[in-house]
N, C-alpha and C positions, 0 to 999 in steps of 0.2 A: 431018262427020256422025257418023263412027265415034267420034271423041273425045267428042262430045256424048253419045252412047249410053253410053260408059264412065263419064262423069261422073254421068249419071243413075243408073247401076247402083251406083256407089260411094255416092251419096247414099242410095239405098235400103238398102244394107247398113249404113251408119252409122245410119240412122234405125231399123232393126230389128235391131240387133246382137245382142240377146238370142236371137232366133230362130236366128241363125247359130251362136251358142255352144251352144244346145241341140242343134242338128243335129250338131255336132262331138262333144258329150258322149254322145249317145244310144247309139252303138255301144259305147262303153266301159261304159256302164251296163248294157247288155244282156249284154255279155261277163261282167261281174261277177255279174249275177243268175243266169245260166244254171246255174252249178255248185251253187247253193244247193239243198239237198235238203229234202224235207218234214219237219216235226216237229209234234208235238202235234195240234191240230185239223186240220192239213193232211191227216192220214191218214184222217179220218172224215167230211169234208164231201162235198158233192155234186159237187165238181170233181175228186174222185179218180176213177181209171178205173172205168168202169161197163160191164158186158158184156151188159146186157139190151137187147133191141130198143128203139129209141128211143121209138116211138109207144105202147108199153105200159109205158114206164118209170114206176115208181110215184111218184118224187118230182117229176115234171114240174109237177104242180099244187101239191103241198104236201109238205113233208118236215119232220116234227117241229114246230118252231116257225118254219120259214122257208118263204117262197114266192119262190123265186129261179130261174125257168126258164132264165135265161142261164147260171147255174152248171151246170145240168143239161146244157145243150148242150156245155159244156166237158168234163164228165165223160164224156159219150157219145163225143166226139172222141178224147180221150186213151185211152179204153178200146179203140180199134181197134188200138193198138200201144203199150202202156204203157211199155215200156223205151225206146222212141224218143221218145215224146211227153210223158211225165210225168216231171218237172214242167216240161220245156222249154217246151211250148206255153202252160202257165199263166204262166210268166215273160214270155214274148213278149207275151201279152195284157195283162199288167199294165204293162209298160214302154210299149207302144204307147198304152195308155189314159192313162198319166201324161203322155206327150208331147202327146197331144190336149188333155188338161186344161190344160197349160201354154199351148198355143196359144189355147185358149178364154179363159184368164185374160187373155192379151194383148189378145184381141179385146174382151173385156168392159171392160178398162181404157181402150181406145181409144174405145169407145162411150160410156163415162162421162166422156169428155173430159179424161183425165189427160195430162200432157205427156210428151214422148218419154223423158226421163230417168226419170220415175216408172214408166212402164209397162215399160221395158226392165229396170230394176233389179228391180222387183217380180216380173216374169215369171221372171227367173232366180232370184230369192229363192224363189219357189214351187217351182221345179224342183229346187233343190239343198239346201234347208233340211233339217236332220236330222229335223225333225218329220214329213217324208214317208217316211223310210226304213223305218219299221216296216210301212208299206203296200207300198212299191215293191220291197222285198227279200223280201217274203213270197210263199209259193206260192198261198195261198188268199185273195187280197185283191182280185181283179179286181172283185168285187161292190162293194167300197168305191170303187174308182177309177171304175167306170162309172156308179155312182149319182151321183157328183159330175159326171161328164161330161154325162150327160143332164140333170141339174139346171141346169148352165150353159147348155146349148143351149136349155132351156125358158125361162130368163131372157132370153137374147138374143132369142129369138122373141117373148117377151111384150112387151118394150119396143119392138119394131119393128113388130109386127102386132097392134095392140090390138083389131082387129075380128074376128080369127079365133081365138076362144078355144077352139074344139074341138081344134085342133091342139095348143095349149098344154096342155090337159087330157090329151091322149094322151101328150105328152112327159113329163108328170109321172108318169103311170102306168108308162111305160117305165122311168123313174128308180127308181120304187118296186119294180118287178119285178127290177131289178138288185140293190137292197138296200133294206130297209124305210125307212131314214132318207132315201132319195131322195124320199119322200112329203113331207118337210118343205119342199121347194121350192114346194109349193102355197101356203105362207104366205110364204116368203122372197121370191118374185118380186114380189108387190104391195108388200110393205114396203120392199124395196130400191128398187123403181121410185119409190115415193113419196118416199123419202129423197133421191133425186137428181132430183126434180121432173119425172119422166116422166108421172106421173098426179097427180090431185088427191085430196083427202080423200074425196070421194064415190065415186070409182072405187076407192079403197083399200078402203072399207067393203064395197062390192059384191063385189070380187074376193076379199076375205078370207072372205066367206060362201061363195063358190064353192070356195075352197080347203078350207074346213071340210067342205063337201059332198063333195069328192073323197076326203077322209079317211074320211068316213062310208061312202061307197060301197066303198072298199077294205076297211074293217073288215067290212062285210056280206058281201063276196065271200069273205073268209077264213072267216067263220062258216059259209057255205053250201058251202064246198069239201068234197068227199067224203073227208076225212081226219080222223083224230083229232088234235087239237092237243095237243102235249106241251110243257109249260112247264118249261124247265130251271131248277133251283133258283137258278143264278147270275143269272137274268133277273128274279127276283122283287124288286121295289123295296123297299129298306130305308133308313131315315133315315141311319144311320151310313155305310152304303155310298155313299149319294148325296153325303154330305159328303166322303168320301175321293175319290170320282170328280171332284168339283168341284176339289179340290186337284190331282189328277192332270191335269185339263184345263188349269188355269191354268199349271202349270209346264211341261207338255209343249208347250203352244201358244205361250206368250209368252217362255219362257226357253230360250235356246240354250246347252246345256252337254252334255258327254259323260256321259250318265246311267249308262252301263256303268261307267266309271271312278269315278263318284261314288257310285252306289247298290249295285252288284253286289259284294258283299264279296270273293269270290275274285279279282275283276279290279280291285279298288280301287286307284286311283293318283290321289291328290288333287292332285298336282303337275300331271299332264296334264289332269285335269278343270279345274283352275284356269286353265291356259293356254287351253283351249278357251273358257272363259267370258270370260277377259280379252280375247281377240281379238274376240269377238262383242259385248262390252259397249258400245263406242262407237256401233255401229249401233242397239243396243237403247236406249241413252240418248237418241239423237237422236229416236227414235220415241216411246218411252214417257214419258220424264221432261221433256225440254226442250220438247216440244210437248204436254204434258198438257192444256193449255187447249183443244186441238182436240176433246177427247173430249166436250165439251158441245155441239158443233155438230150440227145436224140430221142431216147425212150420216153422221157417225160414230156417233151414237146409234142410228139405224136399222140401220146395218151391224152394230153390236155386238149388237143384238136378233136380227138374222138369224143371226149367228154362234152365239148361244146356242140358237136354235131348231135349227140344223143339228146341233149336238152333243147336244141335249137328250135324244133317245132313248137315247144311250149313257150319259149322266150318270145317268139314271133306272135303267138296267139294269146294263150292264157297260161300263167305260171302261178302255181300255189305250192305249198309244202309237199303235197302229194307227188308233184312232178319231179321232185328231186331224185326220186327213186330211179328214174331212167338213166342217170349218170353215176350211180353209186358204185357199180362194179368197176367202172373206170377210175373213179376216185380211189378205190381200194388198191388198184395197181400202183398209183402214185404214192400212196401211204406205204405200201410194201417196199417200193424202191427206196424210199427214205429210210425205213427201218433197217433194210439190209446194209446200208452204208455205215451203220454204227458198229464199232468193235465192242464197246461196253454195253452188254445186253441188259445189265441191271437197271440202267436209267430208263430204257424202253419199257421194261416190265413194270417198274414202279409207276411210271407215268401212265401206262395203260390201265393198271389197277385203279388209279384215281379217275381215269376217264370212264371206266366201267361203273364206278360208284356214281359219277355224275349222270351217266346214261340211265342207270336204274332209277335214280331220283326223278329225272325228267320223264322217262317212259311211264312211270307210275302216275305222275301228274297228268300227262296227256291222256292216259287211259281213263282216269277219273273224269276228266273234262268231257271226253267222248261219251262216256257212260251217262253223265248228267244230261248232256244235250239230247240224247236219245230218249231218256225218260221224260224230259219236258214235253217232247212231241207226243209220247204215249199218253201222258196225263191230259194234254189238251184234247187229244182224240177221244178219250173216255168221257171228258166233260161235254164235248159236242154231242156225243151219242146219248148221254144221260139227259141232257137238256132238250134234245130233239124228241125223245120219248118213244118214238115208234119208227119203223123203217120208212124211208122216203126214197123216191126214185131220183130226184134231181136236187142239187144244192148249189147255191151261189155263195161263194166265199169272198167276203170283203175284208181285206187285211189293211189295217191302219199302219202306215209306214213306221217302222220301229227304229228308234235311235239307239237301241242296244248294240254295242259293237260286237263284231264277229272276228274270229281268227281261224282261218282254214276250216278243216272239218272237225276241229276240237270244240270250239265255242261257237255255236250256231245261233242265229237269230231265231226266236221262238216260232214265228210263223213259217220259217224254213224247216225247223224241226218237225212242225205239224204237217209239212209237205203240202201246204196250201189246201189242206183237207184230205189228202190222199192217205194220211196216217189213220184217219177214221175208217176209211174203206177197209184197211187191213184189219182193224179191230173187229169189224163185223165179218171177218173171213171172206171178204170180197163179195158179200151178199148185197150190200147197199152202202151208199147211194150209187146208182149206175152212172150218173152224170155229175161231174164236178167241174164247175167253171169258176174262175177267180179273177179278181182285180185288186189293185192296190191303190189306196188314196193317201195323200200327204198327211202327215201328223200336224195337227193344229189344235187350238183351244176348242174349236167346235167340230173336230174330226168325227167324234162319235155320233153327233147329231147328223152330220152329212152321210155317214155310213148307214144310219137308220133310214134316212130319207131315200137313199139309193136302194136299200133293201126292200122297202115298202113299194117303191116304184116297180122293182123287178117282180114282186109278188102280184101286184095289180095286173101286170101284163100276162100273168099266168105262165111265165116262162119257167118258173122253178117251184118246187114244193116247199122249200125252206131256204132261209138265209142264215149263214154263220158269219158273225162279225168277230174278227180276231183283233184284240187289243193287247199287245204284248203276250202274256201267257193266258189271258182270259178269253173265254168264248161266250158270246151272247147269241141267242137264237131267236129269229123272227119266224113264226110259223104262219102259214096261210090261214 
């Protein structure tokens, strides 16, 4: 009896080996993510430490151009003890969310009747592919992860409980309140279900109308919220920007290569970039090229439409490597469909092992680049505090435009890593300075002189107690 139990256990492990691998990898991923420090937008979002009483917190309903109450919860929690919880709690939320998404991808592939090899390989593909790393290693990306998580839950509920649409609608709204692109699952669920023959054309039409209705209700709710809506210039649609975003989407989603080594000039190493691409090429060839004929099948067409819908809001507004995450569960379905069409499994297994080697190589480099950018900001903050000498109430930060190239959230411009001064507030455990205002001036031969003149003028007017001039990674301080 005991031998039979062990045999059943071994069969289960073999059948679900990707889950075991993820369980083994997760502690390593968490340990890697925890030391990564905030940079750029991480310092200014709603997940940064907030010290207001939660129930009168002004961004709970709406903040600028975002309505993300789950972000607000995180900001409230880390505000109780910033030095202990920020950004550690954020990283824990992101990693846990990513693990749940991977498990949901596995469940979705099982529900869609993919074979064991396809769902195991693709689940691990989703978990380790470098396309996820801009999200998984970032501080302020739990909204991206949980929007996908609730979208996947909504889809699984939709195809299992066709008669209980109220719960499905609620799940869609929860996804949207994690991040706006979660709303896209109101359209993705019926289209994907139709592609895999869970519903007929009449049901598709009916539920697409319901999905559009959900979007209309969401839009009306935003209009009626008691907050002024601020549209950031980067979010204004432009034709050329959309073309660039489409190119970014295609390459970051479908091509596995070390983009830091390839595109970031100070880090450029074409040999290592070529090796990463070479290792991943057999797997990409088996999926994209050798099985190109599959792309005209109903299941693939519907899935591709859903993928475009998922990333559509980002293509229209802002698209970076982080935003690839929104469509990766749908890309996973397409990869699984291609894998299942092969009779010779050994080719798939060998090519996937090579892909994993490439992914490990790229992921480690992306992790190191993220870690380095965060520590640059920390060192700049410590330098500003040291040169200031004593607590001050208000600071004027003058950043000289930096010609240092950036790449997504991995390689950040130094003054962005510095958070335009906000990193220094963190280093003092949010004790000082209370007020930080900033401006940026063009880089030129006499930029430093102009920055000094501007700083002295600000001090003469007694607007600020201190001026910090940011020149690349260096901080100069002008005191009153």
